[in-house]
C-alpha positions in Angstrom: 0.2 0.3 0.1 1.3 3.3 -0.7 2.0 6.2 2.1 0.0 8.8 1.7 1.3 12.3 0.5 2.6 14.5 3.5 0.7 17.2 1.6 -2.4 15.3 1.8 -2.5 14.3 5.4 -4.7 17.1 7.6 -2.5 18.5 10.3 -2.9 17.1 13.7 -5.6 19.5 15.6 -3.9 20.2 19.4 -7.5 22.5 20.8 -10.7 22.3 19.4 -12.6 25.4 18.7 -16.5 25.3 19.0 -16.7 29.1 18.1 -19.8 28.7 15.6 -21.1 25.7 18.3 -21.1 28.9 21.0 -23.2 31.4 18.9 -26.1 29.4 19.6 -28.0 29.7 23.0 -29.1 26.0 22.4 -25.5 24.9 22.5 -24.9 27.0 25.6 -28.4 25.2 27.5 -27.2 21.9 26.6 -23.9 22.5 28.3 -25.3 23.8 30.9 -27.6 20.9 31.2 -24.8 18.8 31.2 -23.2 20.3 34.5 -27.0 20.5 36.1 -27.5 16.5 35.0 -24.4 15.5 36.2 -24.6 17.3 40.0 -27.9 16.0 40.0 -27.2 12.2 39.3 -24.6 13.2 42.4 -27.4 14.1 44.5 -29.8 11.2 43.8 -27.1 9.0 44.1 -27.6 7.8 47.9 -31.1 7.4 46.7 -30.5 5.1 44.5 -32.9 6.6 42.0 -32.0 8.0 38.9 -33.4 11.2 37.1 -36.3 9.8 35.3 -37.3 7.5 38.6 -36.9 10.4 40.8 -39.5 12.2 38.5 -42.0 9.9 38.3 -41.9 9.0 42.0 -42.4 13.1 42.6 -45.5 12.8 40.0 -46.7 9.9 41.5 -46.3 11.5 45.0 -47.9 14.9 44.2 -51.0 12.8 42.0 -51.6 9.8 44.1 -53.9 7.8 41.4 -53.0 9.2 38.4 -53.2 6.6 35.6 -49.9 5.4 33.8 -51.1 7.2 30.8 -51.3 9.9 32.5 -47.5 10.0 33.8 -46.4 9.0 30.6 -48.1 12.4 29.4 -46.7 14.3 32.3 -43.3 12.9 31.6 -43.4 13.1 28.1 -42.5 9.7 27.3 -43.9 6.7 25.3 -45.6 3.9 27.7 -43.9 1.0 26.7 -40.6 3.3 28.2 -42.8 4.1 31.5 -42.7 0.3 32.3 -39.9 0.0 32.9 -39.7 2.9 35.5 -42.7 2.0 37.1 -41.6 -1.6 37.5 -38.6 -0.5 39.0 -40.9 1.8 41.4 -43.0 -1.1 42.3 -40.2 -3.6 42.7 -38.7 -1.1 45.4 -41.9 -1.0 47.0 -41.9 2.6 46.9 -45.2 2.7 44.7 -48.4 0.3 44.1 -50.4 -0.4 41.1 -54.0 -0.5 41.9 -56.6 -1.4 39.5 -59.2 1.6 38.7 -62.4 0.1 39.4 -64.1 2.1 36.8 -61.7 0.9 33.7 -60.2 -2.6 34.0 -57.5 -1.8 31.6 -55.9 1.0 33.6 -53.9 1.3 36.8 -53.8 4.0 39.4 -50.4 4.9 40.8 -50.2 5.1 44.2 -47.2 5.9 46.8 -46.6 4.0 49.7 -45.1 5.1 53.0 -41.6 4.3 51.7 -42.1 6.0 48.5 -43.0 9.1 50.3 -40.6 9.1 52.5 -37.9 8.8 50.4 -39.7 11.2 47.9 -39.3 13.4 50.6 -35.7 13.0 51.2 -34.7 13.2 47.5 -36.7 16.9 46.8 -34.7 17.9 50.1 -31.1 16.9 48.3 -32.2 18.0 44.7 -33.4 21.5 46.3 -29.7 21.6 48.2 -28.4 20.4 44.8 -30.0 23.4 43.4 -29.2 26.1 46.1 -25.5 25.2 45.4 -25.6 25.2 41.5 -27.6 28.7 41.7 -26.1 30.1 44.9 -23.7 33.3 43.0 -26.9 34.0 40.9 -28.1 37.3 41.5 -31.6 37.5 43.0 -34.4 36.8 40.5 -31.9 35.1 37.6 -33.0 32.3 38.6 -36.9 33.1 38.5 -36.1 34.6 35.0 -33.9 31.6 34.0 -37.0 29.5 34.2 -39.6 32.0 33.1 -37.6 31.9 30.1 -37.0 28.0 29.4 -41.2 27.9 29.9 -41.6 30.2 27.1 -39.9 28.3 25.0 -41.3 24.9 26.1 -44.6 26.5 25.4 -43.3 27.3 21.4 -42.7 23.5 21.0 -46.2 22.4 22.2 -47.6 25.1 19.7 -46.5 23.5 16.7 
């Protein structure tokens, strides 16, 4: 096999420039989310919860009796993916699946005492996680950021 011409070989890149990407707000949102997600995973680790199982547990504790279809819609995930999450929470005795008397095909999701207690502890840990991440922001900055993110979400649901 012939060796490539040294003039046609691209130079070795010493450092990567993401200057073009940094001109997009979405890129900064994704980079910030990566930081939030990594720290959140550390905060939830003592409870053996992932972001998705934590979110499902909080929704069930806050809305006892909601149906699996309602939980899937609230979490914006496909029902088959939800079954795995619900199975995990049920296996850990954090929730119960109870038949809905008026609809034999539907299940109501109800937190157990252990589920409510773990949820309260995890929510407290997540509050500390956010306090730590946003500690040096100006007063009102977090509220402004949330308001902007909600506006973006609303635009996405307009389509």
